[in-house]
All heavy atoms as TSV, in Angstrom:
chain	resi	resn	atom	element	x	y	z
A	1	ASN	N	N	120.954	77.775	124.570
A	1	ASN	CA	C	120.515	77.120	123.365
A	1	ASN	C	C	120.021	78.178	122.374
A	1	ASN	O	O	119.082	78.918	122.656
A	1	ASN	CB	C	119.433	76.114	123.710
A	1	ASN	CG	C	119.013	75.269	122.544
A	1	ASN	OD1	O	119.159	75.657	121.391
A	1	ASN	ND2	N	118.461	74.128	122.844
A	2	ILE	N	N	120.621	78.229	121.232
A	2	ILE	CA	C	120.292	79.240	120.221
A	2	ILE	C	C	118.873	79.063	119.702
A	2	ILE	O	O	118.145	80.038	119.526
A	2	ILE	CB	C	121.312	79.196	119.064
A	2	ILE	CG1	C	122.676	79.650	119.580
A	2	ILE	CG2	C	120.858	80.057	117.901
A	2	ILE	CD1	C	123.788	79.512	118.580
A	3	GLN	N	N	118.460	77.831	119.458
A	3	GLN	CA	C	117.109	77.594	118.938
A	3	GLN	C	C	116.044	78.092	119.899
A	3	GLN	O	O	115.053	78.686	119.484
A	3	GLN	CB	C	116.906	76.108	118.651
A	3	GLN	CG	C	117.733	75.605	117.500
A	3	GLN	CD	C	117.565	74.115	117.296
A	3	GLN	OE1	O	117.169	73.387	118.204
A	3	GLN	NE2	N	117.873	73.664	116.095
A	4	PHE	N	N	116.242	77.864	121.180
A	4	PHE	CA	C	115.276	78.334	122.161
A	4	PHE	C	C	115.256	79.855	122.212
A	4	PHE	O	O	114.185	80.466	122.282
A	4	PHE	CB	C	115.590	77.762	123.548
A	4	PHE	CG	C	114.570	78.138	124.581
A	4	PHE	CD1	C	113.305	77.596	124.548
A	4	PHE	CD2	C	114.879	79.057	125.561
A	4	PHE	CE1	C	112.352	77.960	125.491
A	4	PHE	CE2	C	113.944	79.421	126.509
A	4	PHE	CZ	C	112.674	78.870	126.476
A	5	SER	N	N	116.406	80.478	122.122
A	5	SER	CA	C	116.474	81.942	122.109
A	5	SER	C	C	115.743	82.515	120.902
A	5	SER	O	O	115.027	83.512	121.018
A	5	SER	CB	C	117.927	82.408	122.096
A	5	SER	OG	O	118.592	81.996	123.255
A	6	VAL	N	N	115.904	81.872	119.765
A	6	VAL	CA	C	115.217	82.325	118.554
A	6	VAL	C	C	113.711	82.143	118.703
A	6	VAL	O	O	112.931	82.998	118.268
A	6	VAL	CB	C	115.758	81.596	117.305
A	6	VAL	CG1	C	114.900	81.870	116.092
A	6	VAL	CG2	C	117.198	81.998	117.052
A	7	SER	N	N	113.276	81.064	119.329
A	7	SER	CA	C	111.840	80.862	119.518
A	7	SER	C	C	111.254	81.927	120.444
A	7	SER	O	O	110.137	82.400	120.227
A	7	SER	CB	C	111.540	79.465	120.048
A	7	SER	OG	O	111.961	79.304	121.374
A	8	LEU	N	N	112.007	82.329	121.462
A	8	LEU	CA	C	111.564	83.435	122.324
A	8	LEU	C	C	111.496	84.741	121.557
A	8	LEU	O	O	110.538	85.519	121.697
A	8	LEU	CB	C	112.507	83.592	123.519
A	8	LEU	CG	C	112.415	82.554	124.609
A	8	LEU	CD1	C	113.522	82.768	125.629
A	8	LEU	CD2	C	111.061	82.598	125.276
A	9	LEU	N	N	112.488	85.000	120.743
A	9	LEU	CA	C	112.502	86.208	119.920
A	9	LEU	C	C	111.304	86.222	118.966
A	9	LEU	O	O	110.623	87.235	118.826
A	9	LEU	CB	C	113.809	86.289	119.134
A	9	LEU	CG	C	113.979	87.492	118.224
A	9	LEU	CD1	C	114.074	88.771	119.026
A	9	LEU	CD2	C	115.216	87.316	117.362
A	10	PHE	N	N	111.034	85.084	118.333
A	10	PHE	CA	C	109.905	84.968	117.419
A	10	PHE	C	C	108.588	85.209	118.161
A	10	PHE	O	O	107.719	85.944	117.686
A	10	PHE	CB	C	109.911	83.593	116.757
A	10	PHE	CG	C	108.765	83.364	115.829
A	10	PHE	CD1	C	108.722	83.994	114.599
A	10	PHE	CD2	C	107.724	82.525	116.180
A	10	PHE	CE1	C	107.658	83.786	113.737
A	10	PHE	CE2	C	106.662	82.311	115.325
A	10	PHE	CZ	C	106.626	82.942	114.101
A	11	ASN	N	N	108.447	84.589	119.312
A	11	ASN	CA	C	107.248	84.758	120.129
A	11	ASN	C	C	107.039	86.244	120.446
A	11	ASN	O	O	105.931	86.769	120.293
A	11	ASN	CB	C	107.397	83.944	121.407
A	11	ASN	CG	C	106.119	83.848	122.200
A	11	ASN	OD1	O	105.211	84.639	122.052
A	11	ASN	ND2	N	106.067	82.859	123.074
A	12	ASN	N	N	108.071	86.918	120.879
A	12	ASN	CA	C	107.972	88.337	121.205
A	12	ASN	C	C	107.678	89.184	119.971
A	12	ASN	O	O	106.912	90.143	120.037
A	12	ASN	CB	C	109.249	88.823	121.890
A	12	ASN	CG	C	109.393	88.244	123.275
A	12	ASN	OD1	O	108.417	87.920	123.930
A	12	ASN	ND2	N	110.625	88.090	123.712
A	13	TYR	N	N	108.277	88.829	118.845
A	13	TYR	CA	C	108.017	89.558	117.598
A	13	TYR	C	C	106.535	89.451	117.218
A	13	TYR	O	O	105.897	90.446	116.880
A	13	TYR	CB	C	108.890	89.002	116.465
A	13	TYR	CG	C	108.533	89.586	115.124
A	13	TYR	CD1	C	109.022	90.833	114.742
A	13	TYR	CD2	C	107.686	88.910	114.263
A	13	TYR	CE1	C	108.677	91.385	113.519
A	13	TYR	CE2	C	107.338	89.456	113.036
A	13	TYR	CZ	C	107.836	90.693	112.670
A	13	TYR	OH	O	107.478	91.241	111.470
A	14	ILE	N	N	105.995	88.255	117.300
A	14	ILE	CA	C	104.586	88.048	116.957
A	14	ILE	C	C	103.690	88.822	117.916
A	14	ILE	O	O	102.730	89.481	117.501
A	14	ILE	CB	C	104.230	86.542	116.954
A	14	ILE	CG1	C	104.983	85.822	115.855
A	14	ILE	CG2	C	102.728	86.333	116.815
A	14	ILE	CD1	C	104.634	86.268	114.455
A	15	ARG	N	N	103.989	88.779	119.194
A	15	ARG	CA	C	103.189	89.515	120.184
A	15	ARG	C	C	103.135	91.018	119.867
A	15	ARG	O	O	102.099	91.644	120.009
A	15	ARG	CB	C	103.753	89.337	121.582
A	15	ARG	CG	C	103.474	88.020	122.197
A	15	ARG	CD	C	104.065	87.996	123.607
A	15	ARG	NE	N	103.770	86.745	124.244
A	15	ARG	CZ	C	102.640	86.497	124.898
A	15	ARG	NH1	N	101.735	87.422	124.995
A	15	ARG	NH2	N	102.443	85.320	125.448
A	16	ARG	N	N	104.255	91.562	119.457
A	16	ARG	CA	C	104.313	93.002	119.192
A	16	ARG	C	C	103.738	93.389	117.833
A	16	ARG	O	O	103.236	94.484	117.674
A	16	ARG	CB	C	105.759	93.487	119.265
A	16	ARG	CG	C	106.283	93.632	120.663
A	16	ARG	CD	C	107.599	94.382	120.680
A	16	ARG	NE	N	108.611	93.740	119.856
A	16	ARG	CZ	C	109.475	92.817	120.261
A	16	ARG	NH1	N	109.440	92.427	121.509
A	16	ARG	NH2	N	110.367	92.310	119.441
A	17	ASN	N	N	103.822	92.509	116.853
A	17	ASN	CA	C	103.543	92.932	115.485
A	17	ASN	C	C	102.365	92.260	114.792
A	17	ASN	O	O	102.035	92.651	113.679
A	17	ASN	CB	C	104.788	92.703	114.626
A	17	ASN	CG	C	105.938	93.548	115.086
A	17	ASN	OD1	O	105.864	94.765	115.079
A	17	ASN	ND2	N	107.010	92.907	115.516
A	18	TRP	N	N	101.749	91.272	115.395
A	18	TRP	CA	C	100.717	90.530	114.658
A	18	TRP	C	C	99.532	91.420	114.289
A	18	TRP	O	O	99.017	91.365	113.191
A	18	TRP	CB	C	100.238	89.330	115.463
A	18	TRP	CG	C	99.463	88.378	114.610
A	18	TRP	CD1	C	98.112	88.222	114.568
A	18	TRP	CD2	C	99.997	87.454	113.658
A	18	TRP	NE1	N	97.781	87.264	113.661
A	18	TRP	CE2	C	98.931	86.775	113.082
A	18	TRP	CE3	C	101.296	87.146	113.241
A	18	TRP	CZ2	C	99.094	85.801	112.106
A	18	TRP	CZ3	C	101.461	86.179	112.269
A	18	TRP	CH2	C	100.368	85.525	111.717
A	19	MET	N	N	99.086	92.260	115.184
A	19	MET	CA	C	97.923	93.110	114.927
A	19	MET	C	C	98.299	94.528	114.499
A	19	MET	O	O	97.495	95.414	114.542
A	19	MET	CB	C	97.037	93.171	116.175
A	19	MET	CG	C	96.389	91.845	116.508
A	19	MET	SD	S	95.335	91.231	115.184
A	19	MET	CE	C	94.046	92.438	115.193
A	20	GLN	N	N	99.525	94.729	114.089
A	20	GLN	CA	C	100.007	96.054	113.717
A	20	GLN	C	C	99.221	96.593	112.536
A	20	GLN	O	O	98.994	95.913	111.553
A	20	GLN	CB	C	101.485	95.984	113.357
A	20	GLN	CG	C	102.090	97.315	113.039
A	20	GLN	CD	C	103.583	97.192	112.815
A	20	GLN	OE1	O	104.159	96.143	112.946
A	20	GLN	NE2	N	104.196	98.284	112.472
A	21	LYS	N	N	98.815	97.853	112.642
A	21	LYS	CA	C	98.083	98.504	111.564
A	21	LYS	C	C	98.870	99.730	111.109
A	21	LYS	O	O	99.250	100.556	111.899
A	21	LYS	CB	C	96.695	98.907	112.038
A	21	LYS	CG	C	95.835	97.712	112.357
A	21	LYS	CD	C	94.454	98.117	112.757
A	21	LYS	CE	C	93.653	96.861	112.955
A	21	LYS	NZ	N	92.970	96.784	114.194
A	22	GLU	N	N	99.095	99.816	109.843
A	22	GLU	CA	C	99.844	100.926	109.258
A	22	GLU	C	C	99.003	101.566	108.161
A	22	GLU	O	O	98.130	100.929	107.582
A	22	GLU	CB	C	101.165	100.440	108.662
A	22	GLU	CG	C	102.125	99.874	109.672
A	22	GLU	CD	C	102.753	100.931	110.551
A	22	GLU	OE1	O	102.762	102.111	110.168
A	22	GLU	OE2	O	103.228	100.561	111.631
A	23	ASN	N	N	99.296	102.810	107.835
A	23	ASN	CA	C	98.563	103.520	106.791
A	23	ASN	C	C	99.051	103.159	105.397
A	23	ASN	O	O	98.310	103.277	104.435
A	23	ASN	CB	C	98.673	105.031	107.006
A	23	ASN	CG	C	97.952	105.470	108.268
A	23	ASN	OD1	O	96.983	104.847	108.666
A	23	ASN	ND2	N	98.434	106.516	108.882
A	24	SER	N	N	100.276	102.752	105.277
A	24	SER	CA	C	100.858	102.466	103.980
A	24	SER	C	C	100.395	101.114	103.450
A	24	SER	O	O	100.496	100.098	104.122
A	24	SER	CB	C	102.386	102.479	104.079
A	24	SER	OG	O	102.945	101.939	102.910
A	25	ASN	N	N	99.877	101.093	102.221
A	25	ASN	CA	C	99.449	99.841	101.600
A	25	ASN	C	C	100.625	98.900	101.400
A	25	ASN	O	O	100.469	97.689	101.484
A	25	ASN	CB	C	98.761	100.108	100.258
A	25	ASN	CG	C	97.400	100.722	100.455
A	25	ASN	OD1	O	96.775	100.539	101.498
A	25	ASN	ND2	N	96.940	101.456	99.471
A	26	LEU	N	N	101.812	99.438	101.110
A	26	LEU	CA	C	102.994	98.607	100.925
A	26	LEU	C	C	103.340	97.876	102.206
A	26	LEU	O	O	103.637	96.680	102.189
A	26	LEU	CB	C	104.179	99.468	100.462
A	26	LEU	CG	C	105.489	98.728	100.221
A	26	LEU	CD1	C	105.310	97.693	99.118
A	26	LEU	CD2	C	106.578	99.709	99.840
A	27	ILE	N	N	103.274	98.552	103.323
A	27	ILE	CA	C	103.566	97.917	104.611
A	27	ILE	C	C	102.516	96.858	104.917
A	27	ILE	O	O	102.841	95.763	105.362
A	27	ILE	CB	C	103.651	98.967	105.740
A	27	ILE	CG1	C	104.890	99.843	105.530
A	27	ILE	CG2	C	103.693	98.298	107.109
A	27	ILE	CD1	C	105.003	101.005	106.474
A	28	LEU	N	N	101.235	97.166	104.651
A	28	LEU	CA	C	100.180	96.190	104.891
A	28	LEU	C	C	100.365	94.949	104.029
A	28	LEU	O	O	100.167	93.836	104.488
A	28	LEU	CB	C	98.803	96.809	104.625
A	28	LEU	CG	C	98.296	97.785	105.677
A	28	LEU	CD1	C	97.000	98.429	105.219
A	28	LEU	CD2	C	98.113	97.100	107.008
A	29	LEU	N	N	100.759	95.137	102.776
A	29	LEU	CA	C	100.995	94.006	101.888
A	29	LEU	C	C	102.154	93.164	102.403
A	29	LEU	O	O	102.082	91.945	102.438
A	29	LEU	CB	C	101.280	94.509	100.474
A	29	LEU	CG	C	101.587	93.438	99.427
A	29	LEU	CD1	C	100.388	92.513	99.253
A	29	LEU	CD2	C	101.946	94.075	98.110
A	30	ARG	N	N	103.207	93.810	102.833
A	30	ARG	CA	C	104.372	93.093	103.355
A	30	ARG	C	C	104.016	92.316	104.617
A	30	ARG	O	O	104.380	91.154	104.763
A	30	ARG	CB	C	105.486	94.096	103.637
A	30	ARG	CG	C	106.773	93.461	104.024
A	30	ARG	CD	C	107.840	94.510	104.091
A	30	ARG	NE	N	109.078	93.907	104.511
A	30	ARG	CZ	C	110.065	94.567	105.041
A	30	ARG	NH1	N	109.965	95.868	105.195
A	30	ARG	NH2	N	111.155	93.965	105.406
A	31	ILE	N	N	103.286	92.953	105.520
A	31	ILE	CA	C	102.861	92.285	106.747
A	31	ILE	C	C	101.946	91.116	106.409
A	31	ILE	O	O	102.056	90.037	106.982
A	31	ILE	CB	C	102.172	93.285	107.700
A	31	ILE	CG1	C	103.198	94.277	108.249
A	31	ILE	CG2	C	101.469	92.560	108.841
A	31	ILE	CD1	C	102.593	95.424	109.013
A	32	SER	N	N	101.059	91.314	105.454
A	32	SER	CA	C	100.146	90.255	105.038
A	32	SER	C	C	100.903	89.040	104.505
A	32	SER	O	O	100.575	87.902	104.829
A	32	SER	CB	C	99.196	90.790	103.975
A	32	SER	OG	O	98.378	89.780	103.489
A	33	LYS	N	N	101.925	89.268	103.701
A	33	LYS	CA	C	102.724	88.160	103.155
A	33	LYS	C	C	103.470	87.426	104.263
A	33	LYS	O	O	103.567	86.196	104.248
A	33	LYS	CB	C	103.700	88.675	102.107
A	33	LYS	CG	C	103.040	89.059	100.813
A	33	LYS	CD	C	104.050	89.513	99.801
A	33	LYS	CE	C	103.368	89.878	98.495
A	33	LYS	NZ	N	104.335	90.306	97.479
A	34	ILE	N	N	103.976	88.157	105.229
A	34	ILE	CA	C	104.674	87.542	106.358
A	34	ILE	C	C	103.701	86.703	107.176
A	34	ILE	O	O	103.999	85.570	107.555
A	34	ILE	CB	C	105.351	88.614	107.236
A	34	ILE	CG1	C	106.503	89.257	106.472
A	34	ILE	CG2	C	105.837	88.016	108.558
A	34	ILE	CD1	C	107.074	90.487	107.145
A	35	ARG	N	N	102.511	87.252	107.419
A	35	ARG	CA	C	101.505	86.519	108.188
A	35	ARG	C	C	101.107	85.222	107.494
A	35	ARG	O	O	100.969	84.186	108.130
A	35	ARG	CB	C	100.272	87.394	108.408
A	35	ARG	CG	C	100.516	88.513	109.394
A	35	ARG	CD	C	99.343	89.424	109.435
A	35	ARG	NE	N	98.179	88.702	109.895
A	35	ARG	CZ	C	97.305	89.164	110.767
A	35	ARG	NH1	N	97.468	90.365	111.253
A	35	ARG	NH2	N	96.274	88.453	111.127
A	36	ILE	N	N	100.915	85.274	106.196
A	36	ILE	CA	C	100.554	84.079	105.434
A	36	ILE	C	C	101.665	83.033	105.531
A	36	ILE	O	O	101.405	81.850	105.754
A	36	ILE	CB	C	100.233	84.443	103.967
A	36	ILE	CG1	C	98.928	85.229	103.907
A	36	ILE	CG2	C	100.161	83.195	103.099
A	36	ILE	CD1	C	98.655	85.885	102.562
A	37	ALA	N	N	102.902	83.471	105.370
A	37	ALA	CA	C	104.034	82.540	105.450
A	37	ALA	C	C	104.122	81.893	106.833
A	37	ALA	O	O	104.369	80.682	106.948
A	37	ALA	CB	C	105.336	83.268	105.123
A	38	ILE	N	N	103.892	82.663	107.872
A	38	ILE	CA	C	103.930	82.118	109.232
A	38	ILE	C	C	102.820	81.088	109.411
A	38	ILE	O	O	103.052	79.986	109.905
A	38	ILE	CB	C	103.823	83.243	110.276
A	38	ILE	CG1	C	105.108	84.076	110.276
A	38	ILE	CG2	C	103.545	82.675	111.671
A	38	ILE	CD1	C	105.018	85.346	111.082
A	39	LYS	N	N	101.604	81.432	108.982
A	39	LYS	CA	C	100.478	80.510	109.132
A	39	LYS	C	C	100.711	79.210	108.363
A	39	LYS	O	O	100.365	78.132	108.829
A	39	LYS	CB	C	99.188	81.158	108.633
A	39	LYS	CG	C	98.634	82.202	109.548
A	39	LYS	CD	C	97.361	82.723	108.925
A	39	LYS	CE	C	96.790	83.890	109.629
A	39	LYS	NZ	N	95.559	84.363	108.990
A	40	GLU	N	N	101.275	79.315	107.166
A	40	GLU	CA	C	101.479	78.132	106.328
A	40	GLU	C	C	102.562	77.201	106.861
A	40	GLU	O	O	102.521	75.999	106.610
A	40	GLU	CB	C	101.829	78.544	104.900
A	40	GLU	CG	C	100.661	79.130	104.143
A	40	GLU	CD	C	101.040	79.632	102.758
A	40	GLU	OE1	O	102.247	79.718	102.444
A	40	GLU	OE2	O	100.114	79.949	101.988
A	41	ASN	N	N	103.520	77.729	107.603
A	41	ASN	CA	C	104.682	76.923	107.997
A	41	ASN	C	C	104.766	76.590	109.479
A	41	ASN	O	O	105.524	75.696	109.857
A	41	ASN	CB	C	105.961	77.640	107.570
A	41	ASN	CG	C	106.060	77.727	106.074
A	41	ASN	OD1	O	106.154	76.717	105.399
A	41	ASN	ND2	N	106.001	78.936	105.543
A	42	LEU	N	N	104.013	77.246	110.308
A	42	LEU	CA	C	104.184	77.089	111.750
A	42	LEU	C	C	103.869	75.676	112.232
A	42	LEU	O	O	104.608	75.116	113.040
A	42	LEU	CB	C	103.335	78.116	112.503
A	42	LEU	CG	C	103.624	78.274	113.975
A	42	LEU	CD1	C	105.097	78.602	114.209
A	42	LEU	CD2	C	102.760	79.351	114.568
A	43	VAL	N	N	102.819	75.076	111.739
A	43	VAL	CA	C	102.464	73.724	112.187
A	43	VAL	C	C	103.548	72.724	111.792
A	43	VAL	O	O	103.936	71.864	112.592
A	43	VAL	CB	C	101.085	73.302	111.637
A	43	VAL	CG1	C	100.798	71.846	111.942
A	43	VAL	CG2	C	100.001	74.194	112.220
A	44	ASN	N	N	104.066	72.837	110.581
A	44	ASN	CA	C	105.145	71.937	110.153
A	44	ASN	C	C	106.383	72.108	111.022
A	44	ASN	O	O	107.057	71.125	111.347
A	44	ASN	CB	C	105.499	72.180	108.688
A	44	ASN	CG	C	104.415	71.691	107.763
A	44	ASN	OD1	O	103.688	70.774	108.083
A	44	ASN	ND2	N	104.300	72.322	106.628
A	45	ILE	N	N	106.683	73.320	111.391
A	45	ILE	CA	C	107.833	73.575	112.256
A	45	ILE	C	C	107.594	72.956	113.631
A	45	ILE	O	O	108.494	72.353	114.218
A	45	ILE	CB	C	108.107	75.089	112.362
A	45	ILE	CG1	C	108.580	75.622	111.011
A	45	ILE	CG2	C	109.118	75.390	113.454
A	45	ILE	CD1	C	108.635	77.124	110.919
A	46	LEU	N	N	106.380	73.082	114.144
A	46	LEU	CA	C	106.055	72.527	115.458
A	46	LEU	C	C	106.301	71.016	115.527
A	46	LEU	O	O	106.672	70.490	116.574
A	46	LEU	CB	C	104.590	72.809	115.816
A	46	LEU	CG	C	104.287	74.198	116.329
A	46	LEU	CD1	C	102.793	74.432	116.391
A	46	LEU	CD2	C	104.917	74.422	117.686
A	47	ILE	N	N	106.107	70.343	114.432
A	47	ILE	CA	C	106.268	68.890	114.400
A	47	ILE	C	C	107.724	68.478	114.628
A	47	ILE	O	O	107.996	67.463	115.259
A	47	ILE	CB	C	105.756	68.333	113.052
A	47	ILE	CG1	C	104.242	68.532	112.962
A	47	ILE	CG2	C	106.131	66.871	112.871
A	47	ILE	CD1	C	103.670	68.254	111.594
A	48	PHE	N	N	108.664	69.285	114.154
A	48	PHE	CA	C	110.066	68.865	114.125
A	48	PHE	C	C	110.975	69.497	115.180
A	48	PHE	O	O	112.150	69.184	115.219
A	48	PHE	CB	C	110.657	69.140	112.740
A	48	PHE	CG	C	110.001	68.315	111.662
A	48	PHE	CD1	C	109.130	68.894	110.767
A	48	PHE	CD2	C	110.250	66.959	111.575
A	48	PHE	CE1	C	108.516	68.136	109.778
A	48	PHE	CE2	C	109.644	66.186	110.599
A	48	PHE	CZ	C	108.770	66.780	109.700
A	49	VAL	N	N	110.456	70.366	116.025
A	49	VAL	CA	C	111.323	71.025	117.003
A	49	VAL	C	C	111.221	70.360	118.373
A	49	VAL	O	O	110.298	69.593	118.649
A	49	VAL	CB	C	111.004	72.543	117.114
A	49	VAL	CG1	C	111.310	73.245	115.818
A	49	VAL	CG2	C	109.585	72.779	117.569
A	50	LEU	N	N	112.158	70.689	119.228
A	50	LEU	CA	C	112.178	70.157	120.593
A	50	LEU	C	C	110.989	70.677	121.397
A	50	LEU	O	O	110.411	71.719	121.074
A	50	LEU	CB	C	113.475	70.554	121.281
A	50	LEU	CG	C	114.766	70.062	120.625
A	50	LEU	CD1	C	115.970	70.679	121.298
A	50	LEU	CD2	C	114.831	68.553	120.671
A	51	SER	N	N	110.659	69.980	122.460
A	51	SER	CA	C	109.454	70.309	123.237
A	51	SER	C	C	109.501	71.707	123.858
A	51	SER	O	O	108.472	72.384	123.919
A	51	SER	CB	C	109.206	69.270	124.307
A	51	SER	OG	O	110.294	69.205	125.197
A	52	ASN	N	N	110.661	72.160	124.312
A	52	ASN	CA	C	110.720	73.499	124.909
A	52	ASN	C	C	110.475	74.582	123.851
A	52	ASN	O	O	109.893	75.626	124.139
A	52	ASN	CB	C	112.031	73.731	125.648
A	52	ASN	CG	C	113.250	73.636	124.769
A	52	ASN	OD1	O	113.222	73.060	123.685
A	52	ASN	ND2	N	114.347	74.197	125.240
A	53	ILE	N	N	110.862	74.321	122.624
A	53	ILE	CA	C	110.614	75.265	121.534
A	53	ILE	C	C	109.159	75.157	121.087
A	53	ILE	O	O	108.516	76.169	120.785
A	53	ILE	CB	C	111.584	75.015	120.374
A	53	ILE	CG1	C	113.012	75.261	120.863
A	53	ILE	CG2	C	111.260	75.893	119.177
A	53	ILE	CD1	C	114.087	74.849	119.905
A	54	GLN	N	N	108.614	73.947	121.097
A	54	GLN	CA	C	107.196	73.773	120.773
A	54	GLN	C	C	106.323	74.590	121.709
A	54	GLN	O	O	105.326	75.168	121.286
A	54	GLN	CB	C	106.788	72.306	120.885
A	54	GLN	CG	C	107.170	71.465	119.724
A	54	GLN	CD	C	106.736	70.022	119.922
A	54	GLN	OE1	O	106.388	69.601	121.027
A	54	GLN	NE2	N	106.776	69.266	118.842
A	55	LEU	N	N	106.702	74.638	122.960
A	55	LEU	CA	C	105.938	75.397	123.945
A	55	LEU	C	C	105.859	76.867	123.553
A	55	LEU	O	O	104.790	77.473	123.584
A	55	LEU	CB	C	106.561	75.238	125.330
A	55	LEU	CG	C	105.860	75.942	126.468
A	55	LEU	CD1	C	104.458	75.394	126.654
A	55	LEU	CD2	C	106.664	75.779	127.744
A	56	GLN	N	N	106.982	77.449	123.185
A	56	GLN	CA	C	107.000	78.852	122.780
A	56	GLN	C	C	106.180	79.084	121.513
A	56	GLN	O	O	105.397	80.024	121.434
A	56	GLN	CB	C	108.442	79.326	122.550
A	56	GLN	CG	C	109.263	79.434	123.786
A	56	GLN	CD	C	108.688	80.437	124.758
A	56	GLN	OE1	O	108.270	81.522	124.380
A	56	GLN	NE2	N	108.640	80.063	126.021
A	57	LEU	N	N	106.356	78.225	120.541
A	57	LEU	CA	C	105.667	78.409	119.265
A	57	LEU	C	C	104.172	78.115	119.379
A	57	LEU	O	O	103.358	78.787	118.746
A	57	LEU	CB	C	106.301	77.531	118.191
A	57	LEU	CG	C	107.756	77.852	117.856
A	57	LEU	CD1	C	108.278	76.898	116.807
A	57	LEU	CD2	C	107.925	79.291	117.402
A	58	SER	N	N	103.802	77.151	120.188
A	58	SER	CA	C	102.371	76.866	120.350
A	58	SER	C	C	101.671	78.004	121.074
A	58	SER	O	O	100.483	78.254	120.857
A	58	SER	CB	C	102.152	75.543	121.072
A	58	SER	OG	O	102.686	75.596	122.367
A	59	GLU	N	N	102.395	78.714	121.921
A	59	GLU	CA	C	101.832	79.895	122.568
A	59	GLU	C	C	101.488	80.958	121.524
A	59	GLU	O	O	100.459	81.614	121.607
A	59	GLU	CB	C	102.821	80.462	123.587
A	59	GLU	CG	C	102.276	81.633	124.361
A	59	GLU	CD	C	103.255	82.134	125.402
A	59	GLU	OE1	O	104.074	81.341	125.888
A	59	GLU	OE2	O	103.195	83.321	125.716
A	60	VAL	N	N	102.346	81.098	120.531
A	60	VAL	CA	C	102.071	82.026	119.440
A	60	VAL	C	C	100.782	81.636	118.737
A	60	VAL	O	O	99.921	82.468	118.465
A	60	VAL	CB	C	103.245	82.049	118.425
A	60	VAL	CG1	C	102.862	82.773	117.158
A	60	VAL	CG2	C	104.468	82.690	119.046
A	61	VAL	N	N	100.628	80.358	118.478
A	61	VAL	CA	C	99.426	79.885	117.782
A	61	VAL	C	C	98.187	80.127	118.624
A	61	VAL	O	O	97.208	80.711	118.166
A	61	VAL	CB	C	99.548	78.383	117.435
A	61	VAL	CG1	C	98.247	77.851	116.891
A	61	VAL	CG2	C	100.670	78.160	116.444
A	62	SER	N	N	98.215	79.690	119.867
A	62	SER	CA	C	97.000	79.729	120.685
A	62	SER	C	C	96.619	81.133	121.137
A	62	SER	O	O	95.452	81.500	121.086
A	62	SER	CB	C	97.142	78.813	121.886
A	62	SER	OG	O	98.152	79.281	122.740
A	63	LEU	N	N	97.567	81.909	121.573
A	63	LEU	CA	C	97.235	83.208	122.140
A	63	LEU	C	C	97.037	84.294	121.103
A	63	LEU	O	O	96.191	85.159	121.279
A	63	LEU	CB	C	98.323	83.649	123.122
A	63	LEU	CG	C	98.439	82.809	124.378
A	63	LEU	CD1	C	99.585	83.306	125.244
A	63	LEU	CD2	C	97.144	82.826	125.153
A	64	LEU	N	N	97.783	84.258	120.045
A	64	LEU	CA	C	97.737	85.385	119.127
A	64	LEU	C	C	97.023	85.075	117.825
A	64	LEU	O	O	96.038	85.714	117.484
A	64	LEU	CB	C	99.156	85.869	118.855
A	64	LEU	CG	C	99.864	86.365	120.099
A	64	LEU	CD1	C	101.316	86.636	119.812
A	64	LEU	CD2	C	99.190	87.610	120.602
A	65	ILE	N	N	97.510	84.106	117.123
A	65	ILE	CA	C	96.963	83.845	115.792
A	65	ILE	C	C	95.516	83.362	115.897
A	65	ILE	O	O	94.633	83.883	115.232
A	65	ILE	CB	C	97.854	82.846	115.032
A	65	ILE	CG1	C	99.236	83.460	114.827
A	65	ILE	CG2	C	97.222	82.466	113.705
A	65	ILE	CD1	C	100.264	82.510	114.253
A	66	ALA	N	N	95.264	82.382	116.743
A	66	ALA	CA	C	93.912	81.839	116.860
A	66	ALA	C	C	92.933	82.889	117.366
A	66	ALA	O	O	91.835	83.032	116.840
A	66	ALA	CB	C	93.923	80.622	117.774
A	67	GLU	N	N	93.298	83.642	118.392
A	67	GLU	CA	C	92.396	84.645	118.962
A	67	GLU	C	C	92.151	85.802	118.010
A	67	GLU	O	O	91.052	86.319	117.946
A	67	GLU	CB	C	92.959	85.175	120.272
A	67	GLU	CG	C	92.850	84.191	121.408
A	67	GLU	CD	C	93.353	84.773	122.702
A	67	GLU	OE1	O	93.586	85.998	122.780
A	67	GLU	OE2	O	93.515	83.992	123.651
A	68	ASN	N	N	93.157	86.212	117.265
A	68	ASN	CA	C	93.008	87.378	116.399
A	68	ASN	C	C	92.448	87.054	115.024
A	68	ASN	O	O	91.721	87.851	114.445
A	68	ASN	CB	C	94.351	88.096	116.255
A	68	ASN	CG	C	94.774	88.744	117.535
A	68	ASN	OD1	O	94.017	89.466	118.147
A	68	ASN	ND2	N	95.986	88.470	117.965
A	69	ASP	N	N	92.800	85.914	114.483
A	69	ASP	CA	C	92.381	85.598	113.126
A	69	ASP	C	C	91.153	84.696	113.070
A	69	ASP	O	O	90.484	84.635	112.052
A	69	ASP	CB	C	93.526	84.938	112.364
A	69	ASP	CG	C	94.660	85.903	112.111
A	69	ASP	OD1	O	94.477	87.107	112.354
A	69	ASP	OD2	O	95.723	85.458	111.684
A	70	PHE	N	N	90.865	83.994	114.152
A	70	PHE	CA	C	89.716	83.088	114.171
A	70	PHE	C	C	88.871	83.339	115.411
A	70	PHE	O	O	88.493	82.423	116.114
A	70	PHE	CB	C	90.192	81.632	114.150
A	70	PHE	CG	C	91.086	81.315	112.991
A	70	PHE	CD1	C	92.452	81.183	113.178
A	70	PHE	CD2	C	90.574	81.198	111.713
A	70	PHE	CE1	C	93.293	80.895	112.108
A	70	PHE	CE2	C	91.402	80.925	110.646
A	70	PHE	CZ	C	92.762	80.778	110.846
A	71	SER	N	N	88.568	84.582	115.668
A	71	SER	CA	C	87.881	84.957	116.921
A	71	SER	C	C	86.374	84.770	116.870
A	71	SER	O	O	85.704	84.996	117.851
A	71	SER	CB	C	88.216	86.413	117.261
A	71	SER	OG	O	87.786	87.257	116.211
A	72	ASP	N	N	85.825	84.344	115.755
A	72	ASP	CA	C	84.357	84.202	115.635
A	72	ASP	C	C	83.793	83.149	116.524
A	72	ASP	O	O	84.207	82.159	116.832
A	72	ASP	CB	C	83.974	83.893	114.186
A	72	ASP	CG	C	84.300	85.071	113.281
A	72	ASP	OD1	O	84.408	86.193	113.794
A	72	ASP	OD2	O	84.447	84.841	112.082
């Protein structure tokens, strides 16, 4: 299933790159825009995908985004 493969790829991409720190302001700005886009759209995507894909994407939300961005 292509959709499931893409969800695994996305999950792995987020795991490797969510907390990435670079010296270049341009790279930080680009990463920041990508992070904002992911945060704004991920919940809507979760609503419309199959359950096996929801599992992969919800892992991204719970393990990475929530722990790193809302760790207080």
